[in-house]
VMD Tcl script that draws the C-alpha trace (Angstrom):
set ca {
  {-89.38 -22.41 46.54}
  {-87.11 -21.88 49.42}
  {-84.02 -21.36 47.14}
  {-82.29 -24.46 48.46}
  {-79.33 -25.34 46.26}
  {-78.84 -21.86 44.90}
  {-76.44 -19.09 45.82}
  {-78.23 -17.05 48.59}
  {-77.27 -13.67 46.92}
  {-79.21 -14.66 43.78}
  {-82.52 -15.27 45.74}
  {-85.41 -12.86 46.11}
  {-86.07 -11.97 49.86}
  {-89.48 -13.85 49.57}
  {-87.58 -17.06 48.59}
  {-85.61 -17.16 51.85}
  {-88.06 -18.84 54.26}
  {-87.81 -16.96 57.55}
  {-84.05 -17.33 57.49}
  {-84.55 -21.14 57.40}
  {-81.65 -21.87 55.16}
  {-79.24 -19.89 57.35}
  {-80.42 -21.66 60.46}
  {-80.03 -24.96 58.65}
  {-76.63 -24.19 57.52}
  {-75.63 -22.95 61.02}
  {-76.83 -26.32 62.54}
  {-75.22 -28.42 59.79}
  {-71.80 -26.52 60.41}
  {-71.86 -27.71 63.97}
  {-72.95 -31.21 63.05}
  {-70.22 -31.48 60.27}
  {-67.53 -30.44 62.81}
  {-68.97 -33.07 65.34}
  {-68.94 -35.88 62.79}
  {-65.36 -35.13 61.72}
  {-64.10 -35.28 65.28}
  {-66.07 -38.35 65.99}
  {-64.77 -40.21 62.88}
  {-61.23 -39.39 63.88}
  {-61.70 -40.53 67.44}
  {-63.22 -43.82 66.30}
  {-60.20 -44.50 64.14}
  {-57.88 -43.64 66.85}
  {-59.92 -46.00 69.29}
  {-59.52 -48.74 66.58}
  {-55.72 -48.15 66.63}
  {-55.75 -48.44 70.42}
  {-57.47 -51.95 70.08}
  {-55.08 -53.12 67.42}
  {-51.59 -51.99 68.61}
  {-50.30 -52.92 72.09}
  {-47.09 -50.80 72.02}
  {-47.14 -48.55 75.09}
  {-45.34 -45.67 73.45}
  {-47.56 -45.76 70.46}
  {-50.57 -45.95 72.65}
  {-49.49 -42.88 74.54}
  {-49.02 -41.02 71.09}
  {-52.58 -42.20 70.20}
  {-53.98 -40.63 73.44}
  {-52.18 -37.43 72.78}
  {-53.61 -37.31 69.24}
  {-57.15 -37.98 70.84}
  {-56.43 -34.93 73.10}
  {-55.52 -32.80 70.14}
  {-58.70 -33.91 68.30}
  {-60.80 -33.17 71.37}
  {-59.27 -29.88 71.88}
  {-59.67 -28.81 68.36}
  {-63.19 -29.87 68.25}
  {-64.01 -27.89 71.37}
  {-62.27 -24.77 69.92}
  {-63.80 -25.08 66.51}
  {-67.30 -25.78 67.74}
  {-67.12 -23.01 70.17}
  {-65.89 -20.63 67.53}
  {-68.69 -21.77 65.19}
  {-71.39 -21.38 67.73}
  {-70.23 -17.84 68.66}
  {-68.95 -16.69 65.21}
  {-71.51 -13.94 65.04}
  {-72.56 -11.65 67.73}
  {-75.61 -11.76 68.34}
  {-75.77 -15.47 67.20}
  {-78.87 -14.95 65.04}
  {-76.76 -12.54 63.05}
  {-75.36 -15.59 61.35}
  {-78.72 -16.13 59.45}
  {-80.00 -12.53 59.54}
  {-76.94 -10.49 58.81}
  {-77.27 -10.95 55.11}
  {-80.44 -8.94 54.93}
  {-78.80 -6.11 57.16}
  {-82.09 -6.15 59.28}
  {-80.18 -6.49 62.55}
  {-77.01 -4.96 63.92}
  {-74.09 -7.34 64.60}
  {-70.89 -8.65 63.33}
  {-69.17 -12.10 62.52}
  {-65.66 -13.21 62.44}
  {-64.11 -13.66 58.95}
  {-66.01 -16.93 58.15}
  {-63.87 -17.72 55.13}
  {-60.64 -17.53 57.07}
  {-62.15 -19.78 59.72}
  {-63.33 -22.36 57.22}
  {-59.93 -22.27 55.63}
  {-58.11 -22.75 59.08}
  {-60.55 -25.57 60.16}
  {-60.02 -27.30 56.91}
  {-56.27 -26.99 56.82}
  {-55.99 -28.17 60.48}
  {-58.29 -31.18 59.54}
  {-56.16 -32.23 56.56}
  {-52.97 -32.27 58.72}
  {-54.67 -34.30 61.34}
  {-56.02 -36.68 58.75}
  {-52.65 -37.24 57.34}
  {-51.01 -37.71 60.86}
  {-53.93 -40.27 61.63}
  {-53.18 -42.05 58.35}
  {-49.45 -42.21 58.95}
  {-49.55 -43.29 62.68}
  {-49.89 -47.08 61.99}
  {-47.11 -47.22 59.60}
  {-44.49 -47.15 62.35}
  {-46.05 -50.16 63.94}
  {-46.57 -52.10 60.77}
  {-42.74 -51.50 59.99}
  {-41.93 -53.26 63.41}
  {-43.93 -56.33 62.59}
  {-41.90 -59.57 62.09}
  {-43.02 -60.41 58.64}
  {-41.60 -60.26 55.15}
  {-41.16 -56.85 53.50}
  {-43.61 -57.90 50.77}
  {-46.26 -58.51 53.38}
  {-45.59 -55.33 55.16}
  {-45.88 -53.29 52.13}
  {-49.15 -54.93 51.39}
  {-50.46 -54.10 54.96}
  {-49.18 -50.59 54.65}
  {-51.13 -50.18 51.32}
  {-54.26 -51.61 53.04}
  {-53.94 -48.86 55.64}
  {-53.08 -46.32 52.90}
  {-56.40 -46.91 51.14}
  {-57.79 -44.35 53.54}
  {-56.10 -41.72 51.52}
  {-58.63 -42.40 48.68}
}
mol new
graphics top color blue
foreach p $ca { graphics top sphere $p radius 0.5 }
foreach p [lrange $ca 0 end-1] q [lrange $ca 1 end] { graphics top cylinder $p $q radius 0.2 }
display resetview
């Protein structure tokens, strides 16, 4: 009925329930960004609990800071990506005056940055595992366990 699951451009105006889909998408975008940052922060806090090396812990805190700053920047951009804000969900119908940033470019930049940060977070513990006093075969096994996160 509301056109959920379909391309918005293929829907009839009466199928779009008071811009409900646009409002939901707007809120879910912010929730998605919040969840991504929270998951990264939780992994970094886990590393802080596991690894005692002072230099490594400093690097973890810097990575936390990068994650936090990126989160604030991306959520702020997502919230104010259209002026006025409601143009995000009303702009498609051309009923109101307003403008938006290039949402495709913003999404690609956000996604690209998150991929780079994800890879960095996955690679971080490898330096600490390499320093462990154990046989190379066990180190490799431990690195593979941490590497499962790639999947």
